[in-house]
N, C-alpha and C positions, 0 to 999 in steps of 0.2 A: 874853612872846610878841610876835613882830614884827607890825607893822601893815602891812607891805608886801603889796600884792596879789599874787595868783598868776595867771599865764596858763598854761593848759594847751592845747597844740596837739594836737588829736585827729586821728589818721590811721588808715587801715584796717590798715596793716601789710603787709609784703611776703611773697609766696610765690614760689618759683622765682627765676630770674635771680640778681641779687646777693643778695637776701633778707637784707640787713644793715641796712636802714632808714637808710642813710648820709645820704640827702638830707634826711630828717626831722631827723636829728641836726644837720645843718648849718644848717637853717632855725631850729631852736631856738637854736643858738648866736648866729646873726646877729640874731634878734629880741631875744634877751637883751641884746646889745650896743646895739641901737637903742632899747630901752625899759629903761633902767637902773633905773627906779624900781619895777620889778616882778621877781618871780622867775618864770622861764620854764622850763617842762618839757613833757613829751609823754606821751600815752597812746595805746595801740593798741587800737582798738575791736574787732578781730577776736579778741581774747582775752577771754573771758567773765569778768566781775567786776572787770576792771582799772579801768574808769572809776569804778565805785562805790567801790572802795578808795581811789583817788587823790583823789576829791572828799572823802571822809571824812577823809583825812589832812590836808586843808587846814584843818580845824577851823572856827574863826570868821573866818578871814581872808577878805577879799574875793576872789572868784574869777571869772575870765573864761575860758570854754572856747571856743576858736576851732576849729571843725571843718575840717580840711583835706580835706574830702570834696566830691564833685561833685554830690551829690544829698541830699535830705532824706528818703531812703528808710529801709530797715530799720535800718541801723547808727545813723543819726541818731535815729530814733524809739525804737528798742529799747535801744541800748547807751549813749546819752547823755542824752536828754531826761528819762527818769524820775529821774535822779540829780542833775541840775543844777537844783535848785529851792531856793526860800527866799530870805530877805533877803541881799543882798550877793553873790548868785551869778547869773551871766548866761551863757546859752548863745546864742552868735551863730548866725546862719544858716550853712549850709555854704558853703565857698569858691566853689563853682560858681554860687551865687546872689548873691554880693556885687555891689554896684553897679559896682565898678571891674574886675571880673574879665574880662568879655567884651571891654571896651576894651583891657585889658592884653594879652589874646591877640591881638587885632586889630593893636595897635601892634607887637608882636613879629613878627607875620607880615609886616607892611608893611616892617619893617627888612630882612627876609630876601628880599623879592621886589621891592625898590626898583629893581633894574636891568631889570625886565621892563616892556615897553610896556603890557601889559594885566594886570589882576589875574587871578590863577589861579582856577580852580574849586577850592573848598576842601572837603575831606572831614574833618568833625569826628568823630573816632573815640572812642566811649565804651564802657563795659562793657555796659550793658543788663542784661537779666535774662530767664531762661527764662519768667518770668511778667511780662509788660510792666507797668511801673509808674513809680515816681518816677525811677529811673535814666534812663530814656529821656526822660521828660517834662522833666527838668531839663536834659538835653543839648540837647533841642530849644529850650528857652528860651535857652540860651547861644548856639546857632546863630542864633536870631532876633535876639538882641541884637548879634551880630557883623555882621549884615547892614547895619548902619548904615555899615560900612566896606567890606564885601565882599558884593556882591549875589548871588553864586553860591556858596552854601554849603549842604552837605547833611550832616545827622547820620547816622551809621551805627554799628553796634554789633557787639560780639564775640559776644553771646549771644542776640540777637533780630533779627528783620527790621526794616528792611533791613540785611543783614549787610555789614560793612565790606569783606570780600573781594569781594562782588558789586558794591558801589557803586564801589569802586576799579577793578574790571575794566572798567566801562563809562564811567568818567570820562575825558574827552578832555583832552589837553594844551593849555595848561599847567595843572598841578594841584598842590595842596599838601595835606599831611596834618598835622592837629593832633590830638594825643592828650590826652584828659582823664584823665591818669594822673599820680600824684605820684612814685612810687618807681621803682626799677630792677628790679623783680621780674618775675613771670610776664607781667603785662599791659603794664606800662610799658616793658619792654625786649623780652622775647621775642616776645610777640604783635604788638606795634606794629612792631618791627623786621622781622619776617617779612612783614607786610603791605606795608611800604614796599619792602623789598629784592626781593620777588617780583613787584611790579607790572610790567606790560608796558611802561609808560611811566614813566620816572624822574621823581619829583616835583621841582619847583623848590625846595621847602622841605619839611621834615618835622621835627617836634619835638613833645615832650610838655610839658605845663604844668610838670611837676616839674623839668625840666632848665633852665628859664629863669632866668638869673642874677638877674633883678629880682623873683622871686617872694617872697623873704624881705622885701624892701622893701614889697611890697604887703601882706603879712601884718602887718608892723610898723605900717604906717599904719592898718590896720583895728584893730589892738590899741589904739593910742593913742586912736582915736576912741571905741571902746567903754569904755575905762578912764575917759574923761572923764565918762561917764554912770553909772559904777558907784558906788553908795553903800552 
């Protein structure tokens, strides 16, 4: 039996749009290359039972689960946390709450708006929920952390107030949109793209977290830090 640790990158899984989880697969490959001392794979938390079976398949090997999620809500609490328990198994906080995530978004935004004399107003678009809870709370936490670089930032949501379409409609130029979405599915491509393309005023920058080329590096750095503590 190998004593190599296992890193599982947990993502929601795509619906609509591309719906092929290609970005997740690319991140898995890049993290595997950056952390050669571990075996890196992925699990989709929107499929019931997958996390439980994947953890069980690791047997006694050391296991680190890195959730590429933007909140510690339902999927984190119900589909991951109950199964990643015991010696040698570690469940990290979700991506949206990592210490380096908000600065990572702010740095990427700065690179895309460097030619402008003034920082744009920023709309941070997240999923939210019909029953307000951790999705919106975590997005607000990211927005607050980003304010260290951008003082005019507002979180808005697809499924709860304040709705992204309403916030964007009243946001004055110059403005930028940042989406808390990983994949190219329904929300990360279709919904976000419609919000941006139908806005009355064209944004000076618009991107989702999942399309940023440095995201895999951020994940790899987080993995190395956690592996150093895994016993």
